[in-house]
N, CA and C atoms as an extended XYZ file, in Angstrom:
339
Properties=species:S:1:pos:R:3:atomname:S:1:resname:S:1:resid:I:1 pbc="F F F"
N         4.051       35.212       18.750 N   MET     1
C         4.318       34.725       20.078 CA  MET     1
C         3.009       34.360       20.779 C   MET     1
N         1.982       35.144       20.563 N   PHE     2
C         0.697       34.875       21.176 CA  PHE     2
C         0.143       33.534       20.692 C   PHE     2
N         0.322       33.255       19.413 N   PHE     3
C        -0.188       32.011       18.826 CA  PHE     3
C         0.477       30.786       19.449 C   PHE     3
N         1.797       30.823       19.608 N   THR     4
C         2.497       29.683       20.209 CA  THR     4
C         2.125       29.515       21.681 C   THR     4
N         1.927       30.625       22.390 N   ASP     5
C         1.486       30.530       23.786 CA  ASP     5
C         0.106       29.888       23.874 C   ASP     5
N        -0.757       30.227       22.912 N   MET     6
C        -2.093       29.657       22.890 CA  MET     6
C        -2.014       28.141       22.649 C   MET     6
N        -1.169       27.686       21.722 N   LEU     7
C        -1.032       26.262       21.442 CA  LEU     7
C        -0.480       25.505       22.653 C   LEU     7
N         0.468       26.104       23.333 N   ILE     8
C         1.036       25.465       24.528 CA  ILE     8
C        -0.026       25.356       25.624 C   ILE     8
N        -0.815       26.395       25.795 N   SER     9
C        -1.882       26.370       26.808 CA  SER     9
C        -2.924       25.313       26.485 C   SER     9
N        -3.311       25.198       25.222 N   ILE    10
C        -4.295       24.189       24.824 CA  ILE    10
C        -3.743       22.787       25.058 C   ILE    10
N        -2.476       22.574       24.745 N   ALA    11
C        -1.859       21.262       24.955 CA  ALA    11
C        -1.840       20.902       26.434 C   ALA    11
N        -1.532       21.864       27.285 N   LYS    12
C        -1.500       21.595       28.724 CA  LYS    12
C        -2.893       21.281       29.253 C   LYS    12
N        -3.886       21.997       28.772 N   ILE    13
C        -5.254       21.770       29.236 CA  ILE    13
C        -5.735       20.395       28.791 C   ILE    13
N        -5.495       20.015       27.527 N   SER    14
C        -5.977       18.724       27.044 CA  SER    14
C        -5.248       17.574       27.720 C   SER    14
N        -3.962       17.726       28.013 N   ASP    15
C        -3.226       16.678       28.715 CA  ASP    15
C        -3.696       16.537       30.153 C   ASP    15
N        -4.041       17.644       30.774 N   ALA    16
C        -4.457       17.597       32.168 CA  ALA    16
C        -5.852       17.005       32.312 C   ALA    16
N        -6.722       17.229       31.340 N   SER    17
C        -8.087       16.725       31.463 CA  SER    17
C        -8.213       15.277       31.027 C   SER    17
N        -7.338       14.801       30.132 N   ASN    18
C        -7.427       13.431       29.641 CA  ASN    18
C        -6.031       12.846       29.487 C   ASN    18
N        -5.380       12.496       30.585 N   PRO    19
C        -4.025       11.959       30.460 CA  PRO    19
C        -4.043       10.519       29.934 C   PRO    19
N        -3.148       10.230       29.012 N   THR    20
C        -3.027        8.878       28.471 CA  THR    20
C        -1.559        8.509       28.383 C   THR    20
N        -1.310        7.225       28.163 N   ILE    21
C         0.058        6.737       28.018 CA  ILE    21
C         0.609        7.102       26.644 C   ILE    21
N        -0.256        7.012       25.643 N   PHE    22
C         0.174        7.214       24.264 CA  PHE    22
C        -0.013        8.662       23.836 C   PHE    22
N         0.915        9.193       23.044 N   PRO    23
C         0.785       10.578       22.600 CA  PRO    23
C        -0.126       10.752       21.392 C   PRO    23
N        -0.645        9.650       20.846 N   PHE    24
C        -1.494        9.708       19.659 CA  PHE    24
C        -2.894        9.232       20.000 C   PHE    24
N        -3.876        9.611       19.187 N   PRO    25
C        -5.238        9.127       19.444 CA  PRO    25
C        -5.347        7.609       19.201 C   PRO    25
N        -6.379        7.002       19.773 N   ALA    26
C        -6.548        5.549       19.703 CA  ALA    26
C        -6.699        5.063       18.267 C   ALA    26
N        -7.420        5.797       17.424 N   TRP    27
C        -7.630        5.337       16.055 CA  TRP    27
C        -6.308        5.251       15.294 C   TRP    27
N        -5.371        6.149       15.599 N   MET    28
C        -4.080        6.131       14.929 CA  MET    28
C        -3.245        4.933       15.411 C   MET    28
N        -3.310        4.624       16.691 N   LEU    29
C        -2.574        3.488       17.237 CA  LEU    29
C        -3.107        2.170       16.689 C   LEU    29
N        -4.417        2.070       16.576 N   ILE    30
C        -5.010        0.853       16.011 CA  ILE    30
C        -4.626        0.719       14.542 C   ILE    30
N        -4.595        1.821       13.826 N   GLY    31
C        -4.175        1.790       12.415 CA  GLY    31
C        -2.724        1.373       12.261 C   GLY    31
N        -1.845        1.887       13.121 N   LEU    32
C        -0.432        1.493       13.057 CA  LEU    32
C        -0.244        0.019       13.415 C   LEU    32
N        -1.001       -0.457       14.393 N   ALA    33
C        -0.923       -1.877       14.762 CA  ALA    33
C        -1.416       -2.763       13.619 C   ALA    33
N        -2.482       -2.341       12.961 N   ALA    34
C        -2.993       -3.108       11.818 CA  ALA    34
C        -2.000       -3.097       10.662 C   ALA    34
N        -1.377       -1.948       10.421 N   ALA    35
C        -0.379       -1.858        9.345 CA  ALA    35
C         0.827       -2.747        9.650 C   ALA    35
N         1.263       -2.781       10.905 N   SER    36
C         2.396       -3.642       11.244 CA  SER    36
C         2.013       -5.108       11.141 C   SER    36
N         0.783       -5.449       11.511 N   LEU    37
C         0.320       -6.822       11.371 CA  LEU    37
C         0.310       -7.247        9.903 C   LEU    37
N        -0.184       -6.394        9.041 N   ILE    38
C        -0.231       -6.716        7.612 CA  ILE    38
C         1.177       -6.801        7.030 C   ILE    38
N         2.027       -5.825        7.339 N   PHE    39
C         3.378       -5.802        6.767 CA  PHE    39
C         4.206       -6.990        7.228 C   PHE    39
N         4.312       -7.182        8.548 N   PHE    40
C         5.147       -8.269        9.057 CA  PHE    40
C         4.515       -9.638        8.794 C   PHE    40
N         3.181       -9.710        8.746 N   GLY    41
C         2.526      -10.959        8.378 CA  GLY    41
C         2.856      -11.351        6.949 C   GLY    41
N         2.851      -10.376        6.049 N   TYR    42
C         3.216      -10.643        4.658 CA  TYR    42
C         4.683      -11.048        4.550 C   TYR    42
N         5.562      -10.327        5.251 N   ARG    43
C         6.992      -10.666        5.203 CA  ARG    43
C         7.243      -12.063        5.770 C   ARG    43
N         6.490      -12.457        6.819 N   PHE    44
C         6.642      -13.798        7.366 CA  PHE    44
C         6.151      -14.838        6.370 C   PHE    44
N         5.061      -14.545        5.666 N   ALA    45
C         4.544      -15.486        4.672 CA  ALA    45
C         5.538      -15.680        3.525 C   ALA    45
N         6.295      -14.637        3.191 N   VAL    46
C         7.248      -14.723        2.088 CA  VAL    46
C         8.580      -15.320        2.530 C   VAL    46
N         9.125      -14.832        3.640 N   GLN    47
C        10.482      -15.216        4.037 CA  GLN    47
C        10.543      -16.295        5.113 C   GLN    47
N         9.477      -16.508        5.857 N   LYS    48
C         9.408      -17.524        6.920 CA  LYS    48
C        10.470      -17.343        8.008 C   LYS    48
N        10.696      -16.112        8.432 N   LYS    49
C        11.619      -15.848        9.535 CA  LYS    49
C        10.799      -15.591       10.796 C   LYS    49
N        11.112      -16.284       11.886 N   PRO    50
C        10.276      -16.201       13.095 CA  PRO    50
C        10.168      -14.808       13.708 C   PRO    50
N        11.224      -14.002       13.624 N   PHE    51
C        11.154      -12.678       14.254 CA  PHE    51
C        10.107      -11.794       13.586 C   PHE    51
N         9.790      -12.053       12.322 N   GLN    52
C         8.766      -11.259       11.642 CA  GLN    52
C         7.384      -11.560       12.204 C   GLN    52
N         7.149      -12.800       12.565 N   LEU    53
C         5.882      -13.160       13.191 CA  LEU    53
C         5.774      -12.529       14.578 C   LEU    53
N         6.873      -12.487       15.304 N   ILE    54
C         6.882      -11.851       16.626 CA  ILE    54
C         6.599      -10.351       16.496 C   ILE    54
N         7.203       -9.711       15.500 N   PHE    55
C         6.965       -8.283       15.290 CA  PHE    55
C         5.546       -8.010       14.803 C   PHE    55
N         4.899       -8.988       14.204 N   ALA    56
C         3.509       -8.810       13.776 CA  ALA    56
C         2.559       -8.868       14.975 C   ALA    56
N         2.896       -9.675       15.970 N   ILE    57
C         2.014       -9.884       17.113 CA  ILE    57
C         2.243       -8.856       18.224 C   ILE    57
N         3.468       -8.395       18.402 N   ALA    58
C         3.810       -7.516       19.530 CA  ALA    58
C         2.981       -6.223       19.602 C   ALA    58
N         2.741       -5.507       18.503 N   PRO    59
C         1.933       -4.280       18.632 CA  PRO    59
C         0.493       -4.552       19.056 C   PRO    59
N        -0.022       -5.724       18.714 N   LEU    60
C        -1.391       -6.042       19.115 CA  LEU    60
C        -1.482       -6.231       20.629 C   LEU    60
N        -0.435       -6.774       21.225 N   ILE    61
C        -0.410       -6.929       22.672 CA  ILE    61
C        -0.336       -5.566       23.354 C   ILE    61
N         0.407       -4.648       22.759 N   ALA    62
C         0.528       -3.308       23.334 CA  ALA    62
C        -0.797       -2.551       23.310 C   ALA    62
N        -1.709       -2.934       22.426 N   LEU    63
C        -3.014       -2.268       22.374 CA  LEU    63
C        -3.867       -2.557       23.605 C   LEU    63
N        -3.490       -3.556       24.388 N   LEU    64
C        -4.215       -3.820       25.638 CA  LEU    64
C        -4.172       -2.608       26.568 C   LEU    64
N        -3.147       -1.807       26.446 N   LEU    65
C        -3.012       -0.634       27.312 CA  LEU    65
C        -4.055        0.439       27.010 C   LEU    65
N        -4.638        0.393       25.810 N   LEU    66
C        -5.684        1.361       25.477 CA  LEU    66
C        -6.960        1.099       26.256 C   LEU    66
N        -7.204       -0.155       26.589 N   PHE    67
C        -8.492       -0.531       27.159 CA  PHE    67
C        -8.454       -0.778       28.659 C   PHE    67
N        -7.296       -0.629       29.281 N   SER    68
C        -7.199       -0.883       30.714 CA  SER    68
C        -6.292        0.163       31.360 C   SER    68
N        -6.610        0.509       32.588 N   GLU    69
C        -5.784        1.445       33.334 CA  GLU    69
C        -5.116        0.767       34.527 C   GLU    69
N        -5.123       -0.557       34.555 N   SER    70
C        -4.547       -1.314       35.653 CA  SER    70
C        -3.019       -1.305       35.564 C   SER    70
N        -2.385       -1.092       36.704 N   LYS    71
C        -0.912       -1.115       36.743 CA  LYS    71
C        -0.377       -2.517       36.491 C   LYS    71
N        -1.125       -3.543       36.904 N   LYS    72
C        -0.686       -4.913       36.668 CA  LYS    72
C        -0.616       -5.215       35.169 C   LYS    72
N        -1.612       -4.786       34.436 N   ILE    73
C        -1.601       -4.994       32.980 CA  ILE    73
C        -0.503       -4.153       32.347 C   ILE    73
N        -0.305       -2.947       32.836 N   PHE    74
C         0.743       -2.071       32.306 CA  PHE    74
C         2.112       -2.732       32.430 C   PHE    74
N         2.443       -3.226       33.617 N   TYR    75
C         3.734       -3.873       33.824 CA  TYR    75
C         3.794       -5.239       33.150 C   TYR    75
N         2.679       -5.942       33.112 N   GLY    76
C         2.638       -7.240       32.436 CA  GLY    76
C         2.907       -7.108       30.947 C   GLY    76
N         2.286       -6.124       30.324 N   VAL    77
C         2.521       -5.885       28.898 CA  VAL    77
C         3.974       -5.483       28.661 C   VAL    77
N         4.527       -4.685       29.546 N   GLY    78
C         5.932       -4.302       29.412 CA  GLY    78
C         6.870       -5.485       29.482 C   GLY    78
N         6.599       -6.389       30.419 N   ILE    79
C         7.442       -7.585       30.542 CA  ILE    79
C         7.285       -8.484       29.323 C   ILE    79
N         6.055       -8.675       28.860 N   VAL    80
C         5.817       -9.500       27.672 CA  VAL    80
C         6.503       -8.902       26.450 C   VAL    80
N         6.416       -7.584       26.290 N   GLU    81
C         7.060       -6.925       25.148 CA  GLU    81
C         8.578       -7.066       25.218 C   GLU    81
N         9.154       -6.936       26.404 N   LEU    82
C        10.598       -7.114       26.565 CA  LEU    82
C        11.007       -8.534       26.204 C   LEU    82
N        10.248       -9.514       26.668 N   ILE    83
C        10.544      -10.912       26.341 CA  ILE    83
C        10.435      -11.149       24.834 C   ILE    83
N         9.409      -10.586       24.198 N   LEU    84
C         9.246      -10.759       22.748 CA  LEU    84
C        10.393      -10.118       21.969 C   LEU    84
N        10.857       -8.959       22.418 N   ILE    85
C        11.985       -8.311       21.749 CA  ILE    85
C        13.243       -9.156       21.883 C   ILE    85
N        13.472       -9.711       23.072 N   LEU    86
C        14.648      -10.565       23.258 CA  LEU    86
C        14.552      -11.839       22.419 C   LEU    86
N        13.365      -12.443       22.361 N   ILE    87
C        13.182      -13.634       21.535 CA  ILE    87
C        13.387      -13.300       20.064 C   ILE    87
N        12.886      -12.160       19.611 N   ALA    88
C        13.063      -11.754       18.214 CA  ALA    88
C        14.536      -11.517       17.904 C   ALA    88
N        15.259      -10.913       18.844 N   PHE    89
C        16.689      -10.672       18.641 CA  PHE    89
C        17.449      -11.990       18.531 C   PHE    89
N        17.177      -12.911       19.433 N   VAL    90
C        17.863      -14.203       19.404 CA  VAL    90
C        17.491      -14.984       18.146 C   VAL    90
N        16.222      -14.973       17.784 N   SER    91
C        15.813      -15.731       16.596 CA  SER    91
C        16.363      -15.120       15.304 C   SER    91
N        16.582      -13.818       15.288 N   SER    92
C        17.165      -13.220       14.080 CA  SER    92
C        18.623      -13.625       13.911 C   SER    92
N        19.302      -13.908       15.021 N   ILE    93
C        20.688      -14.371       14.947 CA  ILE    93
C        20.736      -15.863       14.644 C   ILE    93
N        19.903      -16.629       15.308 N   VAL    94
C        19.934      -18.087       15.165 CA  VAL    94
C        19.413      -18.534       13.799 C   VAL    94
N        18.412      -17.889       13.282 N   CYS    95
C        17.755      -18.329       12.044 CA  CYS    95
C        18.291      -17.625       10.809 C   CYS    95
N        19.570      -17.352       10.772 N   LYS    96
C        20.156      -16.739        9.582 CA  LYS    96
C        20.235      -17.770        8.468 C   LYS    96
N        20.070      -17.349        7.212 N   PRO    97
C        20.192      -18.314        6.112 CA  PRO    97
C        21.631      -18.786        5.974 C   PRO    97
N        21.774      -20.060        5.695 N   LYS    98
C        23.104      -20.626        5.543 CA  LYS    98
C        23.622      -20.312        4.146 C   LYS    98
N        24.847      -19.820        4.083 N   THR    99
C        25.446      -19.515        2.786 CA  THR    99
C        26.200      -20.744        2.305 C   THR    99
N        26.091      -21.006        1.029 N   THR   100
C        26.798      -22.149        0.453 CA  THR   100
C        28.133      -21.672       -0.082 C   THR   100
N        29.150      -22.424        0.239 N   GLU   101
C        30.485      -22.073       -0.239 CA  GLU   101
C        30.822      -22.942       -1.441 C   GLU   101
N        31.286      -22.310       -2.488 N   GLU   102
C        31.676      -23.046       -3.683 CA  GLU   102
C        33.166      -23.341       -3.615 C   GLU   102
N        33.520      -24.526       -3.988 N   THR   103
C        34.936      -24.878       -4.036 CA  THR   103
C        35.511      -24.398       -5.361 C   THR   103
N        36.810      -24.183       -5.437 N   PRO   104
C        37.401      -23.720       -6.696 CA  PRO   104
C        37.172      -24.697       -7.854 C   PRO   104
N        37.066      -25.976       -7.577 N   ALA   105
C        36.831      -26.948       -8.652 CA  ALA   105
C        35.443      -26.758       -9.248 C   ALA   105
N        34.470      -26.412       -8.451 N   GLN   106
C        33.118      -26.204       -8.956 CA  GLN   106
C        33.039      -24.943       -9.810 C   GLN   106
N        33.766      -23.908       -9.438 N   THR   107
C        33.705      -22.665      -10.200 CA  THR   107
C        34.424      -22.799      -11.534 C   THR   107
N        35.506      -23.571      -11.595 N   THR   108
C        36.224      -23.717      -12.866 CA  THR   108
C        35.432      -24.579      -13.833 C   THR   108
N        34.738      -25.605      -13.359 N   THR   109
C        33.938      -26.421      -14.265 CA  THR   109
C        32.725      -25.667      -14.741 C   THR   109
N        32.199      -24.791      -13.927 N   ALA   110
C        31.066      -24.002      -14.340 CA  ALA   110
C        31.455      -22.984      -15.411 C   ALA   110
N        32.661      -22.448      -15.336 N   LYS   111
C        33.125      -21.469      -16.319 CA  LYS   111
C        33.428      -22.159      -17.655 C   LYS   111
N        33.880      -23.411      -17.640 N   GLU   112
C        34.239      -24.108      -18.854 CA  GLU   112
C        33.014      -24.516      -19.644 C   GLU   112
N        31.887      -24.749      -18.973 N   ASP   113
C        30.660      -25.183      -19.661 CA  ASP   113
C        30.071      -24.065      -20.407 C   ASP   113
């Protein structure tokens, strides 16, 4: 019980002395943003779906919050991220691959060959 009380006290002290928006250190956030850029950039290069490019860029915009404490930038980034999520949602619906329908005559001739 003493050990858990000590951990809770340390967490409260560190949060009070250095409050941040993100619960993780900056190096971890930059690493996650880089990993998402690489992953979604590769998926966009392979599949060419627009929402993947949006998902590659969005975490990089969120990193602006690490370097600024301005409320205008905070709300601006939030609005931009919301718009990007809505655009990605719409583009994932609009840019679906078209399925080709085979007619019964095409399937029977293919089976006979």
